[in-house]
Structures are given as structure tokens and as C-alpha cells.
Residue, then its C-alpha position, 0 to 999 in steps of 0.5 A: m725845687a730844681r737843682p742848679t745846672k752844673a757850673p761852667g768849666y772843663g773836667p774837674v775844673r769849675l769856673r766861678k764868676d764873682r758878681r761884684t768884681g767880674y773876676y773869674y775863678a778856677r775851682f778844683a780839688y787837688r789831693g783832697k784840698r779845694e783850691q781856687l785860683k783867680l784867672t787874670g790876663p795881661g796886667g792882672v786885668p780880669i779875664t771877663k773884661l778881655t775875652g769873656p766866658a769863652g776865654a775863661e773856659k779855655h783856661a779851665r781846659e788848659l788847667a785841667e790838662l795840667l792837673e791830669a798830668g800831675k803838674w800842680s806847680k805849673v798850674r799855680n805858676r800858670t795862673e799867677a803868671r797871667a799878669h807876666t808880660f813878654a818883657d818880664l820873660v826876657a828879664e827873667f831869662v837874662a837874670k836866670g839864664c845869662p850868668k857870668t859863669r856858664r851853665r848847662g841846659g840851654y842857658w846863654a853865656e854872658s858873651t852870647r847875651r851881649q851878642n844877642q842883646s840888640t835882638l832882645n831889645l828889638l823883641v821887647a820893643e815889639l812884643g814886650e807889653q803882650a802877655i806871655g800867653d798872647v805871643d802865639a804863632e800868628t803874632i810871631d809870623a806877623y813880627l817876622a813879616r815886619l822884619r822881612d818888609s824892613g829888608l832884613s835877610k832870611g838869616t837874620r829873621n831865622r836868628h830872631l826866630a831862634i831866640l824866640k824859640v829859646l825864650l818861649g821854650k823857657a816859658q813853657e818849662w817854667g809853667y807860664t804856657s802849656h806849649s811854645a808857640a814858636a815851635e809852630v813856626r818853621t825856620e825859613k830855608v836860606g839855601r846852601k852855605q856858600e862854598a867855603q872861603a878857605v885860605s891855602r897853606r901857601g897863603v898862610g905862609c905868606l901871611a906869616a911872613s908879611p910885615g906885621g903879619p900874624p905869628r905863624a904859630i897861631a895861624t898854624v894852630y887855627l889851620e890844623t885844629g879848626l878852632r873858633r876864635g873864642e875857643l882858642m882865646k879860652l883854651g887853657w893849659a889844663d885842656v892841653d895834653l902834650a903827652g897824649r897829643t890832644l886838646t879838649v875844647r870845653d864849653p864850646k858853642n854847641e855846649d858839647d866838649r870835644e877832643i881834637p888830636l894834635s897834628a905834628a905841627v900843632h904839637a911842636v907849636l904848643t910845646a914851644r909855647w909851653q916852654e915860653w909860658a913856663a919861663d915867663s911865669q917863673r920870671t914874673q911870678t904870675v900864672d895865666p892859665k890860658v895858652y894864648g888868651l887875647l893873643a889869639d885874636i889876630r883878626q886885625v893883623l890878618d886883615r892888614a896882611m891880607k890887604r897888602l898881599h892882595i895888592s901885590n899878588p891876589r892869587m896867593f889865596d884860594t878866595d876873593r876879598r869877600g872871604w876875608l870878611r871873617p878872616i879867622h874863620s877862613f882857617r876853619d873853612y880850610y880845616g873842613t875842606a882839607l878833612r873832606n878832600m882827604g876822605v874823612d867820613l862825615d861823622t868824624r868831621a862833624e865831631l872834630m868841628g863840633h857840629r851837632d847838625l850834619q848838614m852844617t858839616k856838609a856845608y863846609g868844604e866842597a870836594a875838589p873838582n877832580a875828587k870824585r874822578d880820583a875816588i873812582a880811579r883809586t877804588f876801581d881802576k886797579w881792578t881793570g882786566t880782572 
């Protein structure tokens, strides 16, 4: 009697089809124990009803590669997660990765989750019913094409892709997929950042002096530290070292804490604020650990002051009206511009501004029109005649 042919599969993983149910099972030995895992697709539908033997063999190959790499937990999770949809992934990510207390390792803060909630909702509406493993590069390209056809900008499309990369990266980390399909999709080039819309020191003085304008002290802190609005709002006294003349930005946008030396003006402002804060705390018997807290959000008063000053004298600023779509960020733009024009090296500027990508730092602050000529003059003209 002839011996039966070898069961289909890949490497140590063999496939068995249940004749009664039509389900495919992956069978293999792991640490001396025989294992059998059912292969299912979206909603637990048997693989055979979706893709047939070829699909089952594809899964067998993926499982064999994971076993060879010693990733048993991912093998188990991968087979059990075939019924998990993209909507399930988003729900799990929010539950695990967006706690009220910030975590490390690529998880979002609650504020980031709120900011991106509308994008997550759109992703779930478009891709939610698909199995996690079925969201491949082609699916993502088609999704981005629909966004393009609807008129959304490259920047917006890139933001959707960035969120997809985070989500599918977690799916890979949790063993739901063997790789992140979003990693295969390239971010679109959006061109260089427009020239920094930097407000001038003269403009800051006018803003502070205008009726209802922002306090000069807060504007000075923004101007000479380059802090983002959220960073100054969260800044606590535990992060300020008046004796050492530094402040530490903790848990910032890129998750890397950074230390910023205090200029003389900012040191004076924070010293005065400390005295005021200490007196208020002693009088009210309450302790607020933040330096400014909500007081640091001066967007509306900046906007009102800018509109008044634009009417009276628009030349008080180094920018036009478009620069005031993000008024507080104009201070940060000035910070990057000033560091650049004073010859501060790129690495130092990136560290002070909290940028991981040097290309981002390069986009902040073009050199002044005569900066290159002045640099040559300062460097070489003194040698003339030698």
C-alpha cells in the first residue's frame, strides 16, 4: 500500500482540513508538544471560505517563520487575532495606549488622543470592518487616494498615514501581524516649511503695551525659551531651577525631556513670578504646582491685540496676517530665527527646540538677507592684506 503524500503546509507547520466544517488547522510541534491552531479570517470565518488552500498555506509560512524566530506568543496571538478587525485594533490602542497618565514607548497622551480623535473616527469608518491583516499597503494607498480626491492637503494625508503607522506598528508589536503594512507606504513630500512667521521684539513690546494685550512677562518667556503653549501651561515649579538658571521641559511633544538655560530677562520674570506665587500660596493656603497654568494660554488676547495694532500700524511686525493664525507659535518661530541668525549651530538649536529631526530645525528661521555676506566678512576680511 502506498504511503500517503506529505500534508500541505510550510516547514514544520502542516495544514489539516476538517472535512465536516471546512476549517483549516495549523499543526506543529513546539517544545516537544503537539499544537493545533485554527486558522480563521475576519469575523472568525474559516480560511477555506475566503481564500482557499493558497491562503491557508500563506498563513502556514508566516507561522513557520515566527516559530523559527522563537516567537511563540506571537504565533498564538496571530492565529487568535484573525477575527480581530481594524476597529478592534483602534479600540485596544486607545484603551492601552491613551491613559490619563502619560506613558512612554510610543503611547499617546490623553490630549493627543483628543486631538486625533476625528482622524481615528474616519479611519474606523473607512477601514474598521476589515481584518487587521487585510489592511495592506494597497488598501492604505487607496484610502489616501480617496483623501486626495476629497480635497485634503498633503499635510493632512501625511497625518493620517502617520497615525496608521502607529496603529499598525502596535499590531505588529502585539503579534497580530508579521509586519506593518503602513511602513511600506511613503510619506508625501510637502515642500519646505514656509518662512518662519516670527514676531519681532518691537512687536512684543507693542503687544504688551496695547490695551488688553498679553502680559509682557508671559510673552517674554515664550520669546526667549521657545516653549510651546502646552509646555508652558504644564511647566511646574519643580521643573524650574532659579539658582541654576535653567528650566526642564518634561514629557514634551517628542517625549525627550530637554533643559533650557534661562536668559537674564526670563530669569528675572520667573523670579518675580515665584515671589508672587509664594505670597499667593501662603495667603490662600493652597498650592498650585504650575508656574502659570491656564494663564499661559494667551492666544485670544494676542489675537485681539494683533488686530488692533495691525489697524494702527501693520509695520510693527515682521509678518503679515497669515502669521497670526498661530500667534503663540510666532514667538517660537522668532526663537528659532534668532538662534540661527546669531550663528548657533544646528545640533544645539535642535536640542533647545526639542526636535529629533534636524530637517525640522532647518525649517525654522531663514538666515537674515545679509547673514551670509556678514559671515564671510567677519571670517575673512580681517585677513585682507596678509
